[in-house]
MDAnalysis code that builds the backbone (N, CA, C; Angstrom):
import MDAnalysis as mda
import numpy as np

u = mda.Universe.empty(174, n_residues=58, atom_resindex=np.repeat(np.arange(58), 3), trajectory=True)
u.add_TopologyAttr("name", ["N", "CA", "C"] * 58)
u.add_TopologyAttr("resid", np.arange(1, 59))
u.add_TopologyAttr("resname", ["UNK", "UNK", "UNK", "UNK", "UNK", "UNK", "UNK", "UNK", "UNK", "UNK", "UNK", "UNK", "UNK", "UNK", "UNK", "UNK", "UNK", "UNK", "UNK", "UNK", "UNK", "UNK", "UNK", "UNK", "UNK", "UNK", "UNK", "UNK", "UNK", "UNK", "UNK", "UNK", "UNK", "UNK", "UNK", "UNK", "UNK", "UNK", "UNK", "UNK", "UNK", "UNK", "UNK", "UNK", "UNK", "UNK", "UNK", "UNK", "UNK", "UNK", "UNK", "UNK", "UNK", "UNK", "UNK", "UNK", "UNK", "UNK"])
u.atoms.positions = np.array([
    [-73.956, 90.925, 169.902],
    [-72.661, 90.987, 169.255],
    [-72.652, 90.052, 168.047],
    [-72.013, 90.500, 167.007],
    [-71.864, 89.683, 165.807],
    [-70.480, 89.946, 165.226],
    [-69.997, 89.001, 164.449],
    [-68.675, 89.127, 163.836],
    [-68.846, 89.551, 162.387],
    [-68.107, 90.573, 161.990],
    [-68.184, 91.124, 160.646],
    [-66.811, 91.153, 160.005],
    [-66.806, 91.253, 158.673],
    [-65.571, 91.455, 157.920],
    [-65.800, 92.647, 157.009],
    [-64.886, 93.593, 157.026],
    [-64.969, 94.762, 156.159],
    [-64.630, 94.333, 154.735],
    [-65.447, 94.743, 153.774],
    [-65.208, 94.370, 152.383],
    [-64.147, 95.247, 151.725],
    [-63.763, 96.343, 152.390],
    [-62.735, 97.219, 151.818],
    [-61.352, 96.922, 152.382],
    [-61.210, 96.932, 153.721],
    [-59.878, 96.703, 154.304],
    [-59.647, 95.238, 154.691],
    [-60.687, 94.386, 154.571],
    [-60.603, 92.934, 154.790],
    [-60.324, 92.526, 156.233],
    [-60.495, 93.430, 157.207],
    [-60.245, 93.090, 158.605],
    [-61.527, 92.569, 159.245],
    [-61.377, 91.635, 160.196],
    [-62.508, 91.069, 160.916],
    [-62.594, 91.708, 162.293],
    [-63.838, 91.899, 162.784],
    [-64.049, 92.525, 164.086],
    [-65.442, 92.193, 164.580],
    [-65.688, 92.428, 165.875],
    [-67.007, 92.227, 166.461],
    [-67.654, 93.582, 166.682],
    [-68.978, 93.607, 166.526],
    [-69.712, 94.860, 166.618],
    [-71.088, 94.576, 167.186],
    [-71.628, 95.510, 167.968],
    [-72.993, 95.388, 168.474],
    [-73.965, 95.502, 167.313],
    [-74.955, 94.626, 167.266],
    [-75.930, 94.664, 166.174],
    [-77.015, 95.700, 166.419],
    [-76.969, 96.406, 167.558],
    [-77.978, 97.425, 167.858],
    [-77.575, 98.800, 167.334],
    [-76.387, 98.922, 166.763],
    [-75.928, 100.202, 166.221],
    [-76.845, 100.650, 165.090],
    [-77.128, 101.952, 165.016],
    [-77.981, 102.486, 163.954],
    [-77.268, 102.361, 162.610],
    [-76.016, 102.799, 162.556],
    [-75.209, 102.674, 161.344],
    [-73.986, 101.849, 161.717],
    [-73.835, 100.711, 161.078],
    [-72.690, 99.859, 161.383],
    [-71.569, 100.156, 160.406],
    [-70.395, 100.480, 160.968],
    [-69.227, 100.821, 160.157],
    [-68.033, 100.020, 160.635],
    [-67.072, 99.857, 159.750],
    [-65.814, 99.206, 160.099],
    [-65.110, 100.045, 161.161],
    [-64.626, 99.382, 162.204],
    [-63.944, 100.106, 163.272],
    [-62.532, 100.527, 162.865],
    [-62.036, 99.996, 161.750],
    [-60.687, 100.323, 161.296],
    [-60.670, 101.425, 160.242],
    [-61.508, 101.285, 159.203],
    [-61.447, 102.260, 158.105],
    [-62.720, 103.098, 157.963],
    [-63.800, 102.742, 158.674],
    [-65.027, 103.530, 158.620],
    [-65.965, 103.176, 157.482],
    [-65.648, 102.154, 156.718],
    [-66.491, 101.747, 155.592],
    [-67.801, 101.139, 156.096],
    [-68.884, 101.343, 155.343],
    [-70.171, 100.744, 155.695],
    [-70.404, 99.429, 154.957],
    [-69.457, 98.987, 154.135],
    [-69.598, 97.747, 153.377],
    [-69.045, 96.590, 154.196],
    [-69.949, 95.889, 154.899],
    [-69.547, 94.820, 155.796],
    [-70.195, 93.511, 155.386],
    [-69.516, 92.427, 155.678],
    [-70.063, 91.094, 155.483],
    [-70.201, 90.455, 156.858],
    [-71.397, 89.955, 157.186],
    [-71.621, 89.337, 158.489],
    [-71.126, 87.903, 158.447],
    [-70.221, 87.560, 159.350],
    [-69.632, 86.226, 159.380],
    [-70.393, 85.292, 160.312],
    [-70.756, 85.779, 161.497],
    [-71.510, 84.962, 162.445],
    [-72.236, 85.860, 163.429],
    [-73.295, 85.302, 164.023],
    [-74.081, 86.060, 164.983],
    [-75.563, 85.973, 164.660],
    [-76.354, 86.728, 165.423],
    [-77.803, 86.723, 165.252],
    [-78.192, 87.379, 163.936],
    [-79.324, 86.960, 163.361],
    [-79.805, 87.623, 162.143],
    [-80.131, 89.087, 162.425],
    [-79.869, 89.942, 161.461],
    [-80.155, 91.363, 161.622],
    [-81.589, 91.637, 161.222],
    [-82.311, 92.373, 162.059],
    [-83.676, 92.770, 161.721],
    [-83.675, 94.278, 161.627],
    [-83.953, 94.779, 160.465],
    [-83.929, 96.219, 160.215],
    [-85.255, 96.658, 159.617],
    [-86.183, 97.150, 160.418],
    [-87.421, 97.723, 159.894],
    [-88.304, 96.714, 159.187],
    [-89.035, 97.200, 158.221],
    [-89.992, 96.377, 157.488],
    [-89.302, 95.643, 156.348],
    [-89.952, 94.589, 155.885],
    [-89.401, 93.867, 154.748],
    [-89.492, 94.739, 153.504],
    [-88.731, 94.399, 152.494],
    [-88.626, 95.243, 151.303],
    [-89.939, 95.376, 150.558],
    [-90.862, 94.436, 150.730],
    [-92.104, 94.511, 149.979],
    [-93.298, 94.942, 150.826],
    [-93.088, 95.339, 152.080],
    [-94.215, 95.754, 152.909],
    [-94.677, 97.147, 152.514],
    [-95.955, 97.378, 152.665],
    [-96.522, 98.670, 152.292],
    [-96.799, 99.472, 153.551],
    [-96.398, 100.715, 153.568],
    [-96.609, 101.558, 154.735],
    [-97.677, 102.604, 154.463],
    [-98.540, 102.347, 153.513],
    [-99.590, 103.305, 153.198],
    [-100.894, 102.560, 152.953],
    [-101.995, 103.289, 153.030],
    [-103.310, 102.700, 152.788],
    [-103.719, 102.962, 151.353],
    [-104.357, 101.996, 150.767],
    [-104.859, 102.146, 149.407],
    [-106.354, 102.381, 149.510],
    [-106.812, 103.478, 148.925],
    [-108.228, 103.821, 148.992],
    [-109.084, 102.849, 148.212],
    [-110.247, 102.542, 148.769],
    [-111.185, 101.646, 148.101],
    [-112.113, 102.415, 147.176],
    [-113.103, 101.752, 146.604],
    [-114.011, 102.397, 145.653],
    [-114.914, 103.441, 146.314],
    [-115.052, 103.427, 147.638],
    [-115.932, 104.375, 148.331],
    [-115.209, 105.646, 148.754],
    [-113.940, 105.796, 148.460],
    [-113.188, 106.987, 148.905],
    [-113.196, 108.046, 147.874],
])
């Protein structure tokens, strides 16, 4: 559980951080600001590579 604030309707609420898509429970907006709780881990970091780069022998 973490506490969020909606950036559109400005209401604060608690939400499970395991949700695939986190939305405001009041207005449905996806623009949220995390106020407190565990850090969110979502997939790979922005600079990670998910592909192989061929070497000179390929």
